[in-house]
C-alpha positions in Angstrom: 30.6 33.2 -35.8 30.3 32.6 -39.5 27.4 35.1 -39.8 29.7 37.9 -38.2 30.8 40.5 -41.0 34.4 40.2 -41.8 35.2 43.7 -40.3 33.5 42.8 -37.0 35.3 39.3 -37.0 38.6 41.3 -37.1 37.5 43.4 -34.6 36.3 40.6 -32.2 39.6 38.5 -32.9 41.7 41.6 -31.9 39.6 42.1 -28.8 40.3 38.4 -28.0 44.0 38.7 -28.6 44.7 42.2 -27.4 42.0 43.4 -24.9 44.5 45.8 -23.2 45.0 47.8 -26.4 41.2 47.9 -27.1 40.6 49.0 -23.6 43.0 51.9 -24.0 41.5 52.7 -27.3 38.1 52.9 -25.9 39.3 55.2 -23.0 41.2 57.3 -25.4 38.0 57.8 -27.8 35.7 59.0 -24.7 33.9 55.5 -24.3 33.2 54.9 -20.7 34.7 51.6 -19.6 33.8 49.8 -16.4 36.7 49.3 -13.7 36.9 45.6 -14.5 35.9 45.0 -18.2 35.3 41.5 -19.7 35.8 40.4 -23.3 31.9 40.7 -23.8 31.8 44.1 -22.3 34.8 45.2 -24.6 33.0 43.8 -27.5 29.8 45.4 -26.7 31.2 48.8 -26.4 33.5 48.5 -29.4 30.7 47.3 -31.5 28.7 50.3 -30.3 31.2 52.7 -31.1 31.6 51.3 -34.5 27.8 51.6 -35.1 27.7 55.0 -33.5 30.0 56.1 -36.4 32.9 56.9 -34.0 35.4 57.4 -36.8 38.4 58.2 -34.5 37.9 54.8 -32.6 37.5 53.0 -36.0 40.8 54.7 -37.3 42.5 53.8 -34.1 41.5 50.2 -34.1 42.2 49.7 -37.7 45.8 51.2 -37.2 46.4 48.9 -34.2 45.2 45.8 -35.9 47.4 46.6 -38.9 50.5 47.3 -36.4 49.7 44.4 -34.4 49.1 46.9 -31.5 52.4 48.7 -32.1 52.5 52.5 -32.1 52.8 53.5 -35.9 51.1 56.3 -38.0 50.6 55.9 -41.6 47.9 58.4 -42.5 47.4 57.0 -46.2 47.0 53.4 -45.3 44.8 54.5 -42.3 42.5 56.7 -44.6 42.1 53.9 -47.2 41.9 51.0 -44.9 39.1 52.9 -42.6 37.1 53.7 -45.9 37.2 50.1 -47.1 37.0 47.9 -44.2 34.4 50.1 -42.2 32.9 52.1 -44.9 29.9 49.9 -45.5 28.8 50.0 -41.8 29.2 53.7 -41.4 27.2 54.5 -44.5 24.5 51.8 -43.8 20.9 51.9 -43.5 18.7 53.1 -40.8 19.3 53.3 -37.1 17.0 50.5 -36.2 18.5 48.0 -38.5 21.8 48.9 -37.5 20.8 48.3 -33.8 19.4 45.0 -34.5 22.3 44.0 -36.5 24.5 45.2 -33.6 22.7 43.1 -31.1 23.1 40.1 -33.4 26.6 40.6 -33.8 27.2 41.3 -30.1 25.3 37.8 -29.5 27.9 36.0 -32.1 30.8 37.7 -30.3 29.6 36.6 -26.9 29.4 33.1 -28.2 32.8 33.3 -29.7 34.0 34.5 -26.3 32.3 31.9 -24.4 33.8 29.3 -26.9 37.3 30.3 -26.5 36.9 30.5 -22.7 35.4 27.1 -22.6 38.4 25.8 -24.6 40.7 27.3 -22.3 39.0 25.8 -19.4 39.1 22.4 -21.1 42.9 22.9 -21.6 43.3 24.0 -18.0 41.4 21.0 -16.8 43.3 18.6 -19.0 46.5 20.2 -17.6 45.3 19.8 -14.1 44.4 16.0 -15.0 47.9 15.4 -16.2 49.5 17.0 -13.3 47.3 15.0 -11.0 48.2 11.7 -12.7 51.9 12.5 -12.5 51.8 13.4 -9.0 50.0 10.1 -8.2 52.4 8.1 -10.2 55.3 9.8 -8.3 53.6 9.0 -4.9 53.2 5.4 -6.0 56.7 5.3 -7.0 57.8 6.6 -3.7 55.7 4.3 -1.8 57.3 1.4 -4.0 60.8 2.6 -3.2 60.1 3.1 0.6 58.7 -0.5 0.8 61.6 -1.8 -1.2 64.1 -0.1 1.1 62.3 -1.3 4.2 62.6 -5.0 2.8 66.3 -4.3 2.0 67.0 -3.1 5.4 64.9 -6.0 7.0 67.1 -8.5 4.8 70.2 -6.9 5.8 69.4 -6.8 9.5 68.6 -10.6 9.1 71.9 -11.4 7.4 74.0 -9.3 9.9 72.1 -11.1 12.8 72.7 -14.5 11.3 76.3 -13.7 10.8 76.8 -12.4 14.3 75.2 -15.7 15.6 77.6 -17.7 13.5 80.7 -15.6 14.5 79.4 -16.1 18.3 79.2 -19.9 17.8 82.6 -20.1 16.2 84.1 -18.0 18.9 82.6 -20.1 21.5 83.8 -23.3 19.8 87.3 -21.8 19.6 87.2 -20.9 23.3 85.9 -24.3 24.2 88.8 -26.1 22.4 91.2 -23.8 23.5 90.7 -24.5 27.2 91.1 -28.3 26.6 
């Protein structure tokens, strides 16, 4: 990701953070987008639009980045920022060199996307592992409570039984001595 030009790093980060806005901007500027795009597809189409000198797309993306996806129109800032941030790519060298650079940048963006997705998967797995540990702990605690409850019920039953036998003996003794 360190070899990706700053402008494309900004674009790639924006694609990762707000892919819905980039999708709308691509469609708005006449770029054909598949019905189920991925981050890599959005990166490839966006980079291709930049390297094809699609100025309207560049201006729209620059405006969206500056306004964090909110709709706002500032033509002076838009013009200056478009010229400064993307100007070097638009007025660059030959088409073949641009295509090689585009392919390298696309690979770097794909690697960045893959890295972010892998980190999200690791975080999801860690969360799932935590939930599994908590669930197992709760199940063990439930079993312990159940066995403790069973032991107490057995002890209580034994106590009541002993008390009943004791009372029966006392009653029988009282009855025997009462008849004499």
